[in-house]
mmCIF file of the C-alpha atoms, coordinates in Angstrom:
data_MODEL
# 
_entry.id   MODEL 
# 
loop_
_atom_site.group_PDB 
_atom_site.id 
_atom_site.type_symbol 
_atom_site.label_atom_id 
_atom_site.label_alt_id 
_atom_site.label_comp_id 
_atom_site.label_asym_id 
_atom_site.label_entity_id 
_atom_site.label_seq_id 
_atom_site.pdbx_PDB_ins_code 
_atom_site.Cartn_x 
_atom_site.Cartn_y 
_atom_site.Cartn_z 
_atom_site.occupancy 
_atom_site.B_iso_or_equiv 
_atom_site.pdbx_formal_charge 
_atom_site.auth_seq_id 
_atom_site.auth_comp_id 
_atom_site.auth_asym_id 
_atom_site.auth_atom_id 
_atom_site.pdbx_PDB_model_num 
ATOM 1   C CA . UNK A 1 1   ? 7.467   2.284   -12.020 1.00 0.00 ? 1   UNK A CA 1 
ATOM 2   C CA . UNK A 1 2   ? 8.240   6.366   -11.946 1.00 0.00 ? 2   UNK A CA 1 
ATOM 3   C CA . UNK A 1 3   ? 6.616   8.670   -9.089  1.00 0.00 ? 3   UNK A CA 1 
ATOM 4   C CA . UNK A 1 4   ? 5.150   12.166  -10.170 1.00 0.00 ? 4   UNK A CA 1 
ATOM 5   C CA . UNK A 1 5   ? 8.491   13.771  -10.435 1.00 0.00 ? 5   UNK A CA 1 
ATOM 6   C CA . UNK A 1 6   ? 9.852   11.480  -12.570 1.00 0.00 ? 6   UNK A CA 1 
ATOM 7   C CA . UNK A 1 7   ? 11.979  9.253   -9.739  1.00 0.00 ? 7   UNK A CA 1 
ATOM 8   C CA . UNK A 1 8   ? 12.461  5.304   -10.518 1.00 0.00 ? 8   UNK A CA 1 
ATOM 9   C CA . UNK A 1 9   ? 11.445  2.858   -7.554  1.00 0.00 ? 9   UNK A CA 1 
ATOM 10  C CA . UNK A 1 10  ? 11.847  -0.648  -7.289  1.00 0.00 ? 10  UNK A CA 1 
ATOM 11  C CA . UNK A 1 11  ? 8.955   -3.304  -6.440  1.00 0.00 ? 11  UNK A CA 1 
ATOM 12  C CA . UNK A 1 12  ? 10.140  -6.203  -4.018  1.00 0.00 ? 12  UNK A CA 1 
ATOM 13  C CA . UNK A 1 13  ? 7.284   -8.729  -3.894  1.00 0.00 ? 13  UNK A CA 1 
ATOM 14  C CA . UNK A 1 14  ? 7.837   -11.413 -0.922  1.00 0.00 ? 14  UNK A CA 1 
ATOM 15  C CA . UNK A 1 15  ? 5.532   -14.411 0.301   1.00 0.00 ? 15  UNK A CA 1 
ATOM 16  C CA . UNK A 1 16  ? 4.167   -17.257 0.044   1.00 0.00 ? 16  UNK A CA 1 
ATOM 17  C CA . UNK A 1 17  ? 2.516   -17.112 -3.546  1.00 0.00 ? 17  UNK A CA 1 
ATOM 18  C CA . UNK A 1 18  ? -0.670  -19.368 -2.192  1.00 0.00 ? 18  UNK A CA 1 
ATOM 19  C CA . UNK A 1 19  ? -1.581  -17.407 1.197   1.00 0.00 ? 19  UNK A CA 1 
ATOM 20  C CA . UNK A 1 20  ? 0.035   -13.934 1.501   1.00 0.00 ? 20  UNK A CA 1 
ATOM 21  C CA . UNK A 1 21  ? 2.519   -11.298 -0.094  1.00 0.00 ? 21  UNK A CA 1 
ATOM 22  C CA . UNK A 1 22  ? 4.539   -8.185  1.145   1.00 0.00 ? 22  UNK A CA 1 
ATOM 23  C CA . UNK A 1 23  ? 5.396   -5.489  -1.900  1.00 0.00 ? 23  UNK A CA 1 
ATOM 24  C CA . UNK A 1 24  ? 7.822   -3.084  -0.981  1.00 0.00 ? 24  UNK A CA 1 
ATOM 25  C CA . UNK A 1 25  ? 8.591   0.031   -3.193  1.00 0.00 ? 25  UNK A CA 1 
ATOM 26  C CA . UNK A 1 26  ? 11.827  0.893   -2.737  1.00 0.00 ? 26  UNK A CA 1 
ATOM 27  C CA . UNK A 1 27  ? 14.124  4.299   -3.801  1.00 0.00 ? 27  UNK A CA 1 
ATOM 28  C CA . UNK A 1 28  ? 17.910  3.960   -3.401  1.00 0.00 ? 28  UNK A CA 1 
ATOM 29  C CA . UNK A 1 29  ? 17.510  0.850   -1.214  1.00 0.00 ? 29  UNK A CA 1 
ATOM 30  C CA . UNK A 1 30  ? 15.092  2.230   1.661   1.00 0.00 ? 30  UNK A CA 1 
ATOM 31  C CA . UNK A 1 31  ? 11.630  1.025   1.627   1.00 0.00 ? 31  UNK A CA 1 
ATOM 32  C CA . UNK A 1 32  ? 9.220   3.989   1.118   1.00 0.00 ? 32  UNK A CA 1 
ATOM 33  C CA . UNK A 1 33  ? 5.961   1.979   0.991   1.00 0.00 ? 33  UNK A CA 1 
ATOM 34  C CA . UNK A 1 34  ? 4.279   -1.455  1.585   1.00 0.00 ? 34  UNK A CA 1 
ATOM 35  C CA . UNK A 1 35  ? 1.524   -3.386  0.640   1.00 0.00 ? 35  UNK A CA 1 
ATOM 36  C CA . UNK A 1 36  ? 0.543   -6.528  2.948   1.00 0.00 ? 36  UNK A CA 1 
ATOM 37  C CA . UNK A 1 37  ? -2.257  -8.679  1.101   1.00 0.00 ? 37  UNK A CA 1 
ATOM 38  C CA . UNK A 1 38  ? -3.479  -12.047 2.361   1.00 0.00 ? 38  UNK A CA 1 
ATOM 39  C CA . UNK A 1 39  ? -5.589  -14.662 0.289   1.00 0.00 ? 39  UNK A CA 1 
ATOM 40  C CA . UNK A 1 40  ? -8.087  -15.256 3.023   1.00 0.00 ? 40  UNK A CA 1 
ATOM 41  C CA . UNK A 1 41  ? -10.432 -17.332 2.224   1.00 0.00 ? 41  UNK A CA 1 
ATOM 42  C CA . UNK A 1 42  ? -8.966  -18.394 -1.254  1.00 0.00 ? 42  UNK A CA 1 
ATOM 43  C CA . UNK A 1 43  ? -11.031 -16.720 -3.532  1.00 0.00 ? 43  UNK A CA 1 
ATOM 44  C CA . UNK A 1 44  ? -10.331 -13.438 -1.745  1.00 0.00 ? 44  UNK A CA 1 
ATOM 45  C CA . UNK A 1 45  ? -7.441  -11.089 -1.060  1.00 0.00 ? 45  UNK A CA 1 
ATOM 46  C CA . UNK A 1 46  ? -7.311  -8.882  2.244   1.00 0.00 ? 46  UNK A CA 1 
ATOM 47  C CA . UNK A 1 47  ? -5.626  -6.009  2.189   1.00 0.00 ? 47  UNK A CA 1 
ATOM 48  C CA . UNK A 1 48  ? -3.965  -5.577  5.689   1.00 0.00 ? 48  UNK A CA 1 
ATOM 49  C CA . UNK A 1 49  ? -1.645  -2.567  5.616   1.00 0.00 ? 49  UNK A CA 1 
ATOM 50  C CA . UNK A 1 50  ? -1.181  -0.209  2.309   1.00 0.00 ? 50  UNK A CA 1 
ATOM 51  C CA . UNK A 1 51  ? 1.406   2.864   3.256   1.00 0.00 ? 51  UNK A CA 1 
ATOM 52  C CA . UNK A 1 52  ? 3.566   5.085   1.904   1.00 0.00 ? 52  UNK A CA 1 
ATOM 53  C CA . UNK A 1 53  ? 6.083   6.482   4.500   1.00 0.00 ? 53  UNK A CA 1 
ATOM 54  C CA . UNK A 1 54  ? 6.590   10.544  5.550   1.00 0.00 ? 54  UNK A CA 1 
ATOM 55  C CA . UNK A 1 55  ? 9.324   9.534   7.558   1.00 0.00 ? 55  UNK A CA 1 
ATOM 56  C CA . UNK A 1 56  ? 12.423  8.131   5.369   1.00 0.00 ? 56  UNK A CA 1 
ATOM 57  C CA . UNK A 1 57  ? 15.868  8.693   5.963   1.00 0.00 ? 57  UNK A CA 1 
ATOM 58  C CA . UNK A 1 58  ? 18.085  7.357   3.399   1.00 0.00 ? 58  UNK A CA 1 
ATOM 59  C CA . UNK A 1 59  ? 21.168  5.748   4.371   1.00 0.00 ? 59  UNK A CA 1 
ATOM 60  C CA . UNK A 1 60  ? 24.259  6.966   3.792   1.00 0.00 ? 60  UNK A CA 1 
ATOM 61  C CA . UNK A 1 61  ? 26.126  6.218   0.037   1.00 0.00 ? 61  UNK A CA 1 
ATOM 62  C CA . UNK A 1 62  ? 29.422  6.176   0.955   1.00 0.00 ? 62  UNK A CA 1 
ATOM 63  C CA . UNK A 1 63  ? 31.875  7.207   3.809   1.00 0.00 ? 63  UNK A CA 1 
ATOM 64  C CA . UNK A 1 64  ? 31.983  10.763  3.322   1.00 0.00 ? 64  UNK A CA 1 
ATOM 65  C CA . UNK A 1 65  ? 28.133  11.042  3.280   1.00 0.00 ? 65  UNK A CA 1 
ATOM 66  C CA . UNK A 1 66  ? 27.662  9.120   6.611   1.00 0.00 ? 66  UNK A CA 1 
ATOM 67  C CA . UNK A 1 67  ? 30.503  11.405  8.237   1.00 0.00 ? 67  UNK A CA 1 
ATOM 68  C CA . UNK A 1 68  ? 28.653  14.726  7.294   1.00 0.00 ? 68  UNK A CA 1 
ATOM 69  C CA . UNK A 1 69  ? 25.558  13.171  8.762   1.00 0.00 ? 69  UNK A CA 1 
ATOM 70  C CA . UNK A 1 70  ? 27.453  13.653  12.262  1.00 0.00 ? 70  UNK A CA 1 
ATOM 71  C CA . UNK A 1 71  ? 27.423  16.874  11.892  1.00 0.00 ? 71  UNK A CA 1 
ATOM 72  C CA . UNK A 1 72  ? 24.546  17.518  9.869   1.00 0.00 ? 72  UNK A CA 1 
ATOM 73  C CA . UNK A 1 73  ? 21.063  15.782  10.553  1.00 0.00 ? 73  UNK A CA 1 
ATOM 74  C CA . UNK A 1 74  ? 19.383  15.017  7.207   1.00 0.00 ? 74  UNK A CA 1 
ATOM 75  C CA . UNK A 1 75  ? 15.950  15.580  6.800   1.00 0.00 ? 75  UNK A CA 1 
ATOM 76  C CA . UNK A 1 76  ? 13.155  12.596  6.122   1.00 0.00 ? 76  UNK A CA 1 
ATOM 77  C CA . UNK A 1 77  ? 11.500  12.621  3.134   1.00 0.00 ? 77  UNK A CA 1 
ATOM 78  C CA . UNK A 1 78  ? 7.742   12.330  2.462   1.00 0.00 ? 78  UNK A CA 1 
ATOM 79  C CA . UNK A 1 79  ? 6.636   10.050  -0.020  1.00 0.00 ? 79  UNK A CA 1 
ATOM 80  C CA . UNK A 1 80  ? 2.781   10.771  0.086   1.00 0.00 ? 80  UNK A CA 1 
ATOM 81  C CA . UNK A 1 81  ? 0.894   12.209  -2.733  1.00 0.00 ? 81  UNK A CA 1 
ATOM 82  C CA . UNK A 1 82  ? 3.271   11.027  -5.573  1.00 0.00 ? 82  UNK A CA 1 
ATOM 83  C CA . UNK A 1 83  ? 1.270   7.994   -6.972  1.00 0.00 ? 83  UNK A CA 1 
ATOM 84  C CA . UNK A 1 84  ? 2.744   5.464   -5.269  1.00 0.00 ? 84  UNK A CA 1 
ATOM 85  C CA . UNK A 1 85  ? -0.367  4.124   -3.038  1.00 0.00 ? 85  UNK A CA 1 
ATOM 86  C CA . UNK A 1 86  ? -1.649  4.151   -6.439  1.00 0.00 ? 86  UNK A CA 1 
ATOM 87  C CA . UNK A 1 87  ? 1.170   2.171   -7.660  1.00 0.00 ? 87  UNK A CA 1 
ATOM 88  C CA . UNK A 1 88  ? 0.598   -0.386  -5.377  1.00 0.00 ? 88  UNK A CA 1 
ATOM 89  C CA . UNK A 1 89  ? -3.214  -0.509  -5.038  1.00 0.00 ? 89  UNK A CA 1 
ATOM 90  C CA . UNK A 1 90  ? -3.272  -1.339  -8.592  1.00 0.00 ? 90  UNK A CA 1 
ATOM 91  C CA . UNK A 1 91  ? -0.574  -4.067  -8.410  1.00 0.00 ? 91  UNK A CA 1 
ATOM 92  C CA . UNK A 1 92  ? -2.808  -6.047  -5.623  1.00 0.00 ? 92  UNK A CA 1 
ATOM 93  C CA . UNK A 1 93  ? -5.825  -5.212  -8.130  1.00 0.00 ? 93  UNK A CA 1 
ATOM 94  C CA . UNK A 1 94  ? -3.963  -6.804  -11.067 1.00 0.00 ? 94  UNK A CA 1 
ATOM 95  C CA . UNK A 1 95  ? -2.315  -9.989  -8.877  1.00 0.00 ? 95  UNK A CA 1 
ATOM 96  C CA . UNK A 1 96  ? -5.873  -10.596 -7.546  1.00 0.00 ? 96  UNK A CA 1 
ATOM 97  C CA . UNK A 1 97  ? -7.112  -10.553 -11.346 1.00 0.00 ? 97  UNK A CA 1 
ATOM 98  C CA . UNK A 1 98  ? -4.374  -12.880 -12.130 1.00 0.00 ? 98  UNK A CA 1 
ATOM 99  C CA . UNK A 1 99  ? -5.294  -15.209 -9.306  1.00 0.00 ? 99  UNK A CA 1 
ATOM 100 C CA . UNK A 1 100 ? -8.785  -15.269 -10.589 1.00 0.00 ? 100 UNK A CA 1 
ATOM 101 C CA . UNK A 1 101 ? -9.541  -13.654 -6.740  1.00 0.00 ? 101 UNK A CA 1 
ATOM 102 C CA . UNK A 1 102 ? -13.368 -12.807 -6.356  1.00 0.00 ? 102 UNK A CA 1 
ATOM 103 C CA . UNK A 1 103 ? -13.062 -9.922  -4.364  1.00 0.00 ? 103 UNK A CA 1 
ATOM 104 C CA . UNK A 1 104 ? -10.847 -7.758  -2.434  1.00 0.00 ? 104 UNK A CA 1 
ATOM 105 C CA . UNK A 1 105 ? -11.315 -6.239  0.779   1.00 0.00 ? 105 UNK A CA 1 
ATOM 106 C CA . UNK A 1 106 ? -9.901  -4.534  4.055   1.00 0.00 ? 106 UNK A CA 1 
ATOM 107 C CA . UNK A 1 107 ? -10.736 -2.102  7.103   1.00 0.00 ? 107 UNK A CA 1 
ATOM 108 C CA . UNK A 1 108 ? -10.292 1.812   7.157   1.00 0.00 ? 108 UNK A CA 1 
ATOM 109 C CA . UNK A 1 109 ? -9.110  2.719   11.083  1.00 0.00 ? 109 UNK A CA 1 
ATOM 110 C CA . UNK A 1 110 ? -9.964  5.966   12.315  1.00 0.00 ? 110 UNK A CA 1 
ATOM 111 C CA . UNK A 1 111 ? -6.505  6.497   12.686  1.00 0.00 ? 111 UNK A CA 1 
ATOM 112 C CA . UNK A 1 112 ? -5.814  5.559   9.074   1.00 0.00 ? 112 UNK A CA 1 
ATOM 113 C CA . UNK A 1 113 ? -8.408  8.369   8.226   1.00 0.00 ? 113 UNK A CA 1 
ATOM 114 C CA . UNK A 1 114 ? -6.764  10.717  10.378  1.00 0.00 ? 114 UNK A CA 1 
ATOM 115 C CA . UNK A 1 115 ? -3.626  10.321  8.618   1.00 0.00 ? 115 UNK A CA 1 
ATOM 116 C CA . UNK A 1 116 ? -5.648  10.934  5.098   1.00 0.00 ? 116 UNK A CA 1 
ATOM 117 C CA . UNK A 1 117 ? -8.628  12.627  4.878   1.00 0.00 ? 117 UNK A CA 1 
ATOM 118 C CA . UNK A 1 118 ? -8.814  11.879  1.398   1.00 0.00 ? 118 UNK A CA 1 
ATOM 119 C CA . UNK A 1 119 ? -8.381  7.863   2.301   1.00 0.00 ? 119 UNK A CA 1 
ATOM 120 C CA . UNK A 1 120 ? -12.222 6.826   1.460   1.00 0.00 ? 120 UNK A CA 1 
ATOM 121 C CA . UNK A 1 121 ? -12.374 9.128   -1.408  1.00 0.00 ? 121 UNK A CA 1 
ATOM 122 C CA . UNK A 1 122 ? -9.439  7.621   -2.948  1.00 0.00 ? 122 UNK A CA 1 
ATOM 123 C CA . UNK A 1 123 ? -10.518 3.963   -2.506  1.00 0.00 ? 123 UNK A CA 1 
ATOM 124 C CA . UNK A 1 124 ? -13.935 5.486   -4.040  1.00 0.00 ? 124 UNK A CA 1 
ATOM 125 C CA . UNK A 1 125 ? -12.237 6.621   -7.062  1.00 0.00 ? 125 UNK A CA 1 
ATOM 126 C CA . UNK A 1 126 ? -10.549 3.305   -7.742  1.00 0.00 ? 126 UNK A CA 1 
ATOM 127 C CA . UNK A 1 127 ? -14.123 1.394   -7.353  1.00 0.00 ? 127 UNK A CA 1 
ATOM 128 C CA . UNK A 1 128 ? -13.941 0.667   -3.579  1.00 0.00 ? 128 UNK A CA 1 
ATOM 129 C CA . UNK A 1 129 ? -17.232 0.703   -1.818  1.00 0.00 ? 129 UNK A CA 1 
ATOM 130 C CA . UNK A 1 130 ? -17.041 1.573   1.805   1.00 0.00 ? 130 UNK A CA 1 
ATOM 131 C CA . UNK A 1 131 ? -19.155 -0.517  4.014   1.00 0.00 ? 131 UNK A CA 1 
ATOM 132 C CA . UNK A 1 132 ? -19.968 -0.136  7.979   1.00 0.00 ? 132 UNK A CA 1 
ATOM 133 C CA . UNK A 1 133 ? -17.810 -2.784  9.291   1.00 0.00 ? 133 UNK A CA 1 
ATOM 134 C CA . UNK A 1 134 ? -18.739 -6.391  9.951   1.00 0.00 ? 134 UNK A CA 1 
ATOM 135 C CA . UNK A 1 135 ? -16.494 -9.185  11.055  1.00 0.00 ? 135 UNK A CA 1 
ATOM 136 C CA . UNK A 1 136 ? -14.432 -9.739  8.168   1.00 0.00 ? 136 UNK A CA 1 
ATOM 137 C CA . UNK A 1 137 ? -13.075 -6.519  9.299   1.00 0.00 ? 137 UNK A CA 1 
ATOM 138 C CA . UNK A 1 138 ? -10.311 -5.777  12.060  1.00 0.00 ? 138 UNK A CA 1 
ATOM 139 C CA . UNK A 1 139 ? -11.670 -5.027  15.403  1.00 0.00 ? 139 UNK A CA 1 
ATOM 140 C CA . UNK A 1 140 ? -11.418 -0.888  15.593  1.00 0.00 ? 140 UNK A CA 1 
ATOM 141 C CA . UNK A 1 141 ? -12.647 -0.810  12.067  1.00 0.00 ? 141 UNK A CA 1 
ATOM 142 C CA . UNK A 1 142 ? -14.585 2.740   11.012  1.00 0.00 ? 142 UNK A CA 1 
ATOM 143 C CA . UNK A 1 143 ? -15.122 1.167   7.857   1.00 0.00 ? 143 UNK A CA 1 
ATOM 144 C CA . UNK A 1 144 ? -14.903 -1.688  5.708   1.00 0.00 ? 144 UNK A CA 1 
ATOM 145 C CA . UNK A 1 145 ? -13.524 -1.639  1.889   1.00 0.00 ? 145 UNK A CA 1 
ATOM 146 C CA . UNK A 1 146 ? -14.642 -4.177  -0.720  1.00 0.00 ? 146 UNK A CA 1 
ATOM 147 C CA . UNK A 1 147 ? -13.778 -4.117  -4.340  1.00 0.00 ? 147 UNK A CA 1 
ATOM 148 C CA . UNK A 1 148 ? -15.802 -6.797  -6.184  1.00 0.00 ? 148 UNK A CA 1 
ATOM 149 C CA . UNK A 1 149 ? -13.519 -8.478  -9.342  1.00 0.00 ? 149 UNK A CA 1 
ATOM 150 C CA . UNK A 1 150 ? -16.241 -11.030 -10.610 1.00 0.00 ? 150 UNK A CA 1 
ATOM 151 C CA . UNK A 1 151 ? -17.781 -10.186 -14.105 1.00 0.00 ? 151 UNK A CA 1 
ATOM 152 C CA . UNK A 1 152 ? -20.882 -8.657  -14.478 1.00 0.00 ? 152 UNK A CA 1 
ATOM 153 C CA . UNK A 1 153 ? -23.184 -10.395 -16.424 1.00 0.00 ? 153 UNK A CA 1 
ATOM 154 C CA . UNK A 1 154 ? -25.730 -8.140  -18.381 1.00 0.00 ? 154 UNK A CA 1 
# 
């Protein structure tokens, strides 16, 4: 996949196919984003974390670059607002549909919303309902999110 600036990323997916997965977005062998999903109960997908990092410092590519870093401190790179979170969310939705999952759900904390004030609107844009916290959400949830994947009959 490519971001809005044309940089190419690699998606690495690990986990136990039956119960969970961790999808990492890598750029120049550094993790720049991640999505954690748990199939619980088995017909639902819980999004545990979806994060795009704002402070990535890439490992030096060669010895000369490593020595230069002793003198010049590299500036962290912010990978947010480049379409990477959208890519991870669409990956989760596609994976859920392929497995026949009926619903995707998760939790938003006040810290999540403070870090990204557009987060609620972003989830709504992709069809998620924003709900009051319930028993299925984490303890400090400000909101629950839910996307119904079942086919609606007319």
